[in-house]
Structure formats: C-alpha cells, structure tokens
C-alpha positions as CSV (number, residue, x, y, z in Angstrom):
1,M,-41.8,44.1,3.6
2,M,-41.2,46.9,6.2
3,K,-44.4,48.3,7.6
4,V,-44.9,52.0,6.9
5,K,-45.9,54.0,10.0
6,A,-48.4,56.8,9.9
7,M,-45.7,59.2,11.1
8,D,-43.9,58.7,7.8
9,E,-46.6,60.5,5.9
10,A,-47.3,64.2,6.2
11,I,-50.8,65.5,7.1
12,L,-51.9,69.1,6.6
13,V,-54.9,70.6,8.4
14,V,-56.2,74.0,7.0
15,D,-58.7,76.2,9.0
16,D,-59.1,79.9,9.7
17,D,-59.8,79.1,13.4
18,T,-56.6,79.2,15.3
19,N,-58.2,77.7,18.4
20,F,-59.3,74.7,16.4
21,L,-55.8,74.3,14.9
22,D,-54.3,74.5,18.4
23,A,-56.6,71.8,19.6
24,I,-55.9,69.5,16.6
25,R,-52.1,69.9,17.2
26,R,-52.5,68.9,20.9
27,Q,-54.7,65.9,20.1
28,L,-52.9,64.4,17.1
29,R,-49.3,65.5,17.0
30,K,-48.1,62.3,18.7
31,E,-50.0,60.2,16.3
32,F,-49.2,61.8,13.0
33,N,-46.6,64.0,11.2
34,L,-49.0,66.9,11.4
35,A,-48.7,70.4,10.0
36,T,-51.4,73.2,10.2
37,A,-52.1,76.3,8.1
38,Q,-54.3,79.2,9.0
39,G,-56.5,79.7,6.0
40,P,-56.4,78.7,2.4
41,H,-53.7,80.9,1.1
42,E,-51.3,79.8,3.9
43,G,-52.4,76.2,3.0
44,L,-51.5,76.6,-0.7
45,A,-48.1,78.1,0.2
46,A,-47.4,75.1,2.5
47,I,-48.3,72.7,-0.4
48,R,-46.0,74.5,-2.8
49,N,-43.1,74.9,-0.4
50,N,-43.0,71.6,1.5
51,R,-42.9,68.0,0.6
52,P,-46.1,66.4,-0.7
53,Y,-48.8,65.7,1.9
54,S,-50.5,62.4,2.0
55,V,-53.8,63.8,3.4
56,I,-55.1,67.4,3.5
57,I,-58.0,68.3,5.7
58,S,-59.8,71.6,5.1
59,D,-62.6,73.5,6.8
60,L,-65.5,74.4,4.5
61,Q,-66.2,77.9,5.7
62,M,-63.1,80.1,5.2
63,P,-62.8,83.8,4.1
64,D,-61.5,84.7,0.6
65,M,-61.6,81.1,-0.5
66,N,-64.0,78.4,0.8
67,G,-63.0,74.8,1.4
68,I,-64.5,73.6,-1.9
69,E,-62.5,76.1,-3.9
70,F,-59.4,75.3,-1.9
71,L,-59.5,71.6,-2.3
72,A,-60.3,72.0,-6.0
73,R,-57.0,73.9,-6.2
74,V,-55.3,71.2,-4.2
75,K,-56.5,68.7,-6.7
76,E,-54.9,70.6,-9.5
77,I,-51.5,71.0,-7.7
78,V,-51.2,67.6,-6.1
79,P,-53.8,65.3,-7.6
80,D,-52.6,62.2,-5.6
81,T,-53.2,63.8,-2.2
82,V,-56.3,62.5,-0.4
83,R,-58.7,65.4,0.4
84,I,-61.0,65.5,3.5
85,M,-63.6,68.2,4.2
86,L,-64.5,69.3,7.7
87,T,-67.4,71.6,8.4
88,G,-69.7,72.8,11.2
89,N,-72.6,73.2,8.7
90,A,-73.9,70.0,7.2
91,D,-75.4,71.4,4.1
92,L,-76.4,68.7,1.6
93,N,-76.0,70.8,-1.5
94,K,-72.5,72.0,-0.4
95,T,-71.6,68.4,0.4
96,I,-72.5,67.3,-3.1
97,R,-70.7,70.3,-4.7
98,A,-67.6,69.5,-2.6
99,V,-67.5,65.9,-3.7
100,N,-68.1,66.7,-7.3
101,E,-65.6,69.6,-7.6
102,G,-62.8,68.5,-5.2
103,N,-63.2,64.7,-5.3
104,I,-63.5,64.6,-1.5
105,F,-62.5,61.3,0.1
106,Q,-64.5,61.9,3.3
107,F,-66.8,64.6,4.6
108,L,-66.9,65.2,8.4
109,T,-69.0,67.5,10.5
110,K,-67.9,69.5,13.5
111,P,-67.6,68.8,16.3
112,C,-65.6,65.8,15.4
113,S,-64.1,63.6,18.1
114,P,-60.3,63.0,18.0
115,D,-60.9,59.2,17.6
116,T,-63.1,59.7,14.6
117,L,-60.7,62.2,13.0
118,K,-57.8,59.8,13.8
119,N,-59.6,56.9,12.1
120,V,-60.5,59.0,9.0
121,I,-56.9,60.2,8.7
122,N,-55.6,56.6,8.8
123,L,-58.1,55.6,6.1
124,G,-56.9,58.6,4.1
125,I,-53.2,57.4,4.5
126,K,-54.2,53.9,3.3
127,Q,-56.0,55.4,0.3
128,H,-53.0,57.5,-0.6
129,R,-50.7,54.4,-0.4
130,L,-53.0,52.6,-2.8
131,V,-53.1,55.5,-5.2
132,I,-49.3,55.8,-5.2
133,A,-48.8,52.0,-5.6
134,E,-51.2,51.9,-8.5
135,K,-49.6,54.9,-10.1
136,E,-46.1,53.3,-9.8
137,L,-47.4,50.0,-11.2
138,L,-49.1,51.8,-14.1
139,E,-46.0,53.9,-14.9
140,K,-43.8,50.8,-15.0
141,T,-46.3,48.8,-17.1
142,L,-46.8,51.6,-19.6
143,K,-43.0,52.4,-19.8
144,G,-42.4,48.7,-20.4
145,T,-45.0,48.6,-23.2
146,V,-43.7,51.7,-24.9
147,S,-40.1,50.4,-24.6
148,V,-41.2,47.1,-26.4
149,L,-43.0,49.0,-29.1
150,N,-40.0,51.3,-29.6
151,E,-37.6,48.4,-29.9
152,I,-39.9,46.9,-32.6
153,L,-40.0,50.3,-34.4
154,S,-36.2,50.6,-34.2
155,L,-35.8,47.3,-35.9
156,V,-38.6,47.7,-38.5
157,N,-38.1,51.3,-39.3
158,P,-34.9,52.9,-37.8
159,V,-35.5,56.2,-39.7
160,A,-38.9,56.7,-38.0
161,F,-37.4,55.6,-34.7
162,G,-34.5,58.1,-35.0
163,R,-37.0,60.9,-35.7
164,S,-39.1,60.0,-32.7
165,S,-36.0,60.0,-30.5
166,R,-35.1,63.6,-31.6
167,I,-38.7,64.8,-31.1
168,K,-38.7,63.3,-27.6
169,Q,-35.7,65.4,-26.6
170,H,-37.5,68.6,-27.8
171,V,-40.8,67.6,-26.1
172,K,-39.1,66.9,-22.8
173,Q,-37.2,70.2,-22.7
174,I,-40.2,72.2,-23.7
175,A,-42.4,70.5,-21.0
176,E,-39.7,71.0,-18.4
177,T,-39.5,74.7,-19.3
178,L,-43.3,75.0,-19.0
179,D,-43.0,73.3,-15.6
180,L,-45.6,70.6,-16.5
181,S,-46.3,67.6,-14.4
182,N,-46.2,63.9,-15.5
183,I,-43.7,64.7,-18.2
184,W,-43.0,61.0,-18.7
185,W,-46.5,60.8,-20.4
186,L,-45.4,63.4,-22.9
187,E,-42.1,61.6,-23.5
188,M,-43.9,58.4,-24.2
189,A,-46.3,60.1,-26.6
190,A,-43.3,61.6,-28.4
191,M,-41.6,58.2,-28.7
192,L,-44.7,56.6,-30.1
193,S,-45.6,59.6,-32.3
194,Q,-44.0,58.0,-35.4
195,I,-45.2,54.4,-35.0
196,G,-47.8,54.9,-37.7
197,C,-45.1,55.6,-40.2
198,V,-44.7,51.9,-40.7
199,I,-47.2,52.4,-43.5
200,L,-44.8,54.7,-45.4
201,P,-42.2,53.3,-47.9
202,E,-38.7,53.6,-46.5
203,E,-37.7,56.0,-49.3
204,A,-40.5,58.4,-48.3
205,L,-39.2,58.5,-44.8
206,K,-35.7,59.1,-46.0
207,K,-37.0,62.1,-47.9
208,L,-38.6,63.4,-44.7
209,Y,-35.4,62.8,-42.9
210,R,-33.4,64.8,-45.5
211,G,-36.0,67.6,-45.4
212,E,-37.2,66.9,-49.0
213,E,-40.8,67.2,-50.2
214,L,-43.0,64.2,-50.5
215,S,-45.0,63.2,-53.6
216,G,-48.8,63.4,-53.6
217,E,-49.3,59.8,-52.7
218,E,-46.6,59.8,-50.1
219,S,-48.0,62.9,-48.6
220,Q,-51.5,61.3,-48.3
221,L,-50.0,58.3,-46.5
222,F,-48.0,60.5,-44.2
223,D,-51.2,62.4,-43.3
224,M,-52.7,59.1,-42.2
225,H,-50.0,58.1,-39.8
226,P,-51.1,59.9,-36.6
227,M,-54.6,58.4,-36.9
228,I,-53.2,54.9,-37.5
229,A,-50.9,55.2,-34.5
230,S,-53.8,56.5,-32.4
231,D,-56.1,53.7,-33.4
232,L,-53.4,51.2,-32.6
233,L,-52.6,52.6,-29.2
234,S,-56.3,53.0,-28.2
235,K,-56.7,49.2,-28.3
236,I,-54.0,48.9,-25.5
237,P,-55.5,49.4,-22.0
238,R,-54.5,52.7,-20.3
239,L,-52.9,54.1,-23.4
240,D,-56.0,56.1,-24.4
241,K,-54.4,59.3,-23.1
242,L,-51.4,58.8,-25.3
243,A,-53.6,57.9,-28.2
244,E,-55.4,61.2,-28.0
245,I,-52.1,63.2,-27.9
246,I,-50.8,61.4,-30.9
247,R,-54.2,61.8,-32.8
248,Y,-53.8,65.6,-32.5
249,Q,-50.1,65.9,-33.2
250,E,-50.7,67.4,-36.6
251,K,-53.4,69.8,-35.4
252,F,-52.5,73.5,-35.4
253,F,-53.4,75.8,-32.5
254,D,-56.0,77.7,-34.7
255,G,-57.9,74.4,-35.4
256,S,-56.5,73.8,-38.9
257,G,-54.7,70.7,-39.8
258,N,-55.6,67.1,-39.0
259,P,-57.9,65.7,-37.8
260,K,-60.5,67.9,-39.3
261,D,-62.8,68.7,-36.4
262,N,-63.7,71.8,-34.3
263,L,-61.0,71.4,-31.7
264,Q,-58.7,74.4,-31.4
265,G,-56.7,76.4,-28.9
266,E,-56.3,75.2,-25.4
267,N,-58.9,72.5,-26.0
268,I,-56.2,70.6,-28.0
269,P,-54.3,68.5,-25.5
270,I,-51.1,70.3,-24.3
271,G,-49.1,67.3,-25.2
272,A,-50.3,67.5,-28.8
273,R,-49.5,71.2,-28.9
274,I,-46.0,70.6,-27.8
275,L,-45.6,67.6,-30.2
276,K,-46.8,69.7,-33.2
277,A,-44.1,72.4,-32.6
278,A,-41.4,69.8,-31.9
279,I,-42.3,67.8,-35.1
280,D,-42.2,70.9,-37.3
281,F,-39.0,72.0,-35.6
282,D,-37.4,68.7,-36.5
283,I,-38.6,68.9,-40.1
284,M,-37.1,72.3,-40.6
285,E,-33.9,71.3,-38.7
286,A,-33.5,68.5,-41.2
287,K,-33.4,71.1,-44.0
288,G,-30.4,72.7,-42.4
289,I,-32.1,75.8,-41.0
290,E,-30.5,77.2,-37.8
291,N,-32.4,76.6,-34.6
292,I,-33.0,80.3,-33.8
293,K,-34.3,80.9,-37.3
294,I,-36.7,77.9,-37.1
295,V,-38.4,79.4,-34.0
296,K,-38.7,82.8,-35.7
297,Q,-40.3,81.2,-38.8
298,L,-42.7,79.3,-36.5
299,K,-43.6,82.5,-34.7
300,D,-44.2,84.2,-38.1
301,L,-47.1,81.9,-38.6
302,P,-49.8,83.6,-36.5
303,G,-52.2,81.3,-34.7
304,K,-50.5,78.1,-35.9
305,Y,-48.7,77.3,-32.6
306,D,-49.4,77.7,-28.9
307,P,-47.6,80.9,-28.0
308,D,-46.5,79.5,-24.6
309,V,-44.9,76.5,-26.3
310,L,-43.0,78.7,-28.8
311,S,-41.8,80.9,-25.9
312,A,-40.5,77.9,-24.1
313,M,-38.8,76.7,-27.3
314,E,-37.3,80.1,-28.0
315,S,-35.8,80.2,-24.5
316,L,-34.2,76.8,-25.1
317,V,-32.6,77.6,-28.5
318,G,-31.7,81.1,-27.5
319,G,-29.8,80.2,-24.4
320,S,-26.9,78.0,-23.7
321,G,-29.1,75.0,-23.4
322,K,-28.7,72.0,-21.1
323,C,-26.5,69.9,-23.4
324,K,-23.0,70.4,-24.8
325,K,-21.7,68.9,-28.1
326,T,-18.6,66.9,-28.2
327,D,-16.9,64.2,-30.4
328,V,-16.3,60.8,-28.8
329,L,-14.8,57.5,-30.0
330,F,-17.1,54.5,-30.2
331,A,-15.4,53.0,-27.1
332,D,-16.2,56.2,-25.1
333,L,-20.0,56.1,-25.9
334,K,-22.1,56.0,-22.7
335,T,-25.7,55.5,-21.9
336,G,-27.6,58.8,-21.7
337,M,-25.6,60.5,-24.5
338,I,-27.6,61.6,-27.5
339,L,-26.3,61.1,-31.0
340,D,-26.0,64.5,-32.7
341,E,-25.2,63.0,-36.1
342,D,-25.8,59.8,-38.0
343,V,-23.7,56.8,-37.2
344,R,-22.5,55.1,-40.4
345,S,-20.4,52.0,-41.2
346,K,-17.1,52.3,-42.9
347,T,-18.9,51.3,-46.1
348,G,-21.2,54.3,-45.8
349,R,-24.3,52.4,-44.6
350,L,-26.6,54.3,-42.2
351,L,-26.6,52.3,-38.9
352,I,-28.2,54.6,-36.4
353,S,-29.8,58.0,-37.3
354,R,-29.2,61.2,-35.4
355,G,-31.3,61.8,-32.3
356,H,-31.1,58.4,-30.7
357,E,-30.4,58.4,-27.0
358,V,-27.6,55.9,-26.3
359,S,-29.0,52.9,-24.3
360,S,-27.4,49.5,-23.4
361,V,-29.4,47.9,-26.3
362,L,-28.1,50.5,-28.8
363,L,-24.5,50.0,-27.5
364,S,-24.8,46.3,-28.0
365,R,-26.1,46.8,-31.5
366,L,-23.3,49.2,-32.4
367,H,-20.7,46.8,-30.9
368,N,-21.9,44.1,-33.4
369,F,-21.7,46.6,-36.3
370,A,-18.2,47.6,-35.2
371,K,-17.0,44.0,-35.3
372,S,-18.7,43.2,-38.7
373,E,-18.4,46.4,-40.7
374,G,-16.5,48.9,-38.7
375,I,-17.9,52.3,-37.6
376,I,-16.8,55.8,-38.8
377,E,-15.6,57.7,-35.8
378,P,-15.5,59.9,-33.8
379,V,-19.2,60.5,-33.4
380,R,-20.7,63.8,-32.3
381,V,-22.9,63.5,-29.3
382,L,-24.9,65.7,-26.9
383,I,-24.0,65.4,-23.2
384,Q,-26.0,66.7,-20.3
385,K,-24.3,69.6,-18.7
386,S,-23.6,69.3,-15.0
387,V,-25.4,71.8,-12.8
C-alpha cells in the first residue's frame, strides 16, 4: 500500500493574531499543506469554500467567537475533522468546557515550540486517517447488511420491497434538497422501513399498494410494523441509528401518531420526519392523486408534517424534477433506471412492482421471467437527467 504523506492532507490554523499566523506559516509550510485564517469567521468561510481539512487548530481567545464556540461549529460542519485548541491561558475550566463542547483532540498552551506543534499535527493526521478508515469500513459493512436484508425482503414480500424502493427515491430527493449530510443513512432507513411488513398478509399489502383501506385487524398489524422493524434492527450492531428513525416513521410532527410518547417537533429524528412525509406521499400517490395535489393536502394538515420537509417536497414536485419519464424495451433496461410502472408477465402476473431501481440482480431476475413467461413491454421508467 502506498504510504500517504502529511503534505497530502490539508491543515487549517485559525487565530486573530497575524504575527502568530505568519510565524506558523514560516515554521511549518514545508512540512504540511498548511492554510491559515484570521479569526473564526474567516475560518468558517475557508471550511465551507475549500476541500475538507484533516486537522484544524484554533486559538481559544478570539473576538466575536471564542475557540470553544468556533470548534463546536466546526464539529457540526465537518465532524470527521480533528480539532486542536491552542491558547496562551491555561484555564482548567475552559479546558474542560472545550473538550466537552468541541470534542478537542489535543489542548496546547502558548508558547508552543514548532517541534511540539509538528508532532501534535502528525498525531492529528493519524487520528483523522483512522476516523475516515473506520467510517468507510462501517459504511461498506452497513450497506452490505442492508443489501442482504433487502434481497430477502424482495423475495419474501416483493410488494413491500417495491414500496420501500419508491419511498427511498422520495427520501433521497428531499434530503438532497435540504442539503443534509450522510444521506446514505436516510436511504438505508427508507429501504428498511417496510421490513416489518412481513407480518402482514400479502392481500393486505396489495390493498395498501392499490390505495385501498385496511380492515380493523389489518390496520392493527400495519401499525405494529415500524416497531417490529426497529426491534429487529436494534439487535444488529451499529444499526441503532436506523432503528430509531424507523421506530418514529409513523410519528407526526405535532407528536401524534406512533409510538405514543412525548417526542414531537424537531426532537423527532430528521430522518423519521422525512420518512413520514415520503410514506404518506406514496400512499396518496397509489390512490391516483396528482403529486402537486398531494403536497397541498399534506400542507393542509397543520402541524402534522415538518414544514421544511414539505417545502423541499413541494419544490421537487413543482419543478421539472431530476428525472424524465420514457418507455423502454426490456432489452434496453439499464442499471440505475427506476421502474415507473409495474412489470407484468404476458399472463398478467405482477413480476416487479413500480418504484424498483434497476440493479444487476433485478435484470437477471427479469431475464429469467422473460424466457419463462414473457414480459409485457415497453416499460415506463424514470431516467436521471444529465446536468
């Protein structure tokens, strides 16, 4: 494996003292890919406008915003960046507060020798590499786990799987419009949101898919599915965050709905708030209601949905959107396309429900159906528009 050099990672030093910044540049510019910012506001602008920094070093005493507040903001914007505090006043209470609020990696006092600062920066770079490596491993592991669970769901209950696929597209677009980070978490939550539906009879799911009302017993079983899915996922290491989102996917913004507890408003996980709007959008869409009318009806229910989520949804359905509809023959289906209608055999049997994203596995399955039963074509799909 090629060894990564310290010059490959960007370091940012933030201080209101220009003399100190000049000295740091002279001492360390040959050792590191170093950038400086005069004061916290210039530092935040650098973080937003430039590539991610591996390590950020901040002075404690700065006007308008001290180093504790600055590094707490840094943590919100770039949580993986390693944060180091540098101060000329070794105050124990401030040190404790800095560590607690900003998750400081190291706390150094001025004057700090170039060798000491160099060693601490190198330690910070190593820590950043560990954080990124663990994050990549976690992401791959979780995506693999979710993929396996979804393949099982697609075989056991294709109707529920089709619904989760449609919901995933809505969730992803809303999250992108809201400019949220770690959207892949929300996509995974959407894909697993219907896994608890394995307790429902197939006919009940078909009713939901057609936008029909459920019977009393069917409705009771349906109300249980988020909790069942959440309990199942909470037993898998590192999926507790997904489990919480799914547990609250039927919770309204005003606190009504399930589960029946005191959580409401922005205390409900943002993923659950998006999921709730996306799920209800899908239910109403199945009834044949136009998209723009769906959003209006959701907005006419005051307090039920996060206003920011509905605004993002409204901008998506009100504009031209990121996808275009087109009809394609089976031979022209490609991975990444989204089925915009059910795929049926020539005998009328439902093979794949609307909302599935075409994958290599799905193409292989359809190929087998095409040979054994034949497929009605063309098929209407959604294709990502080129920018």
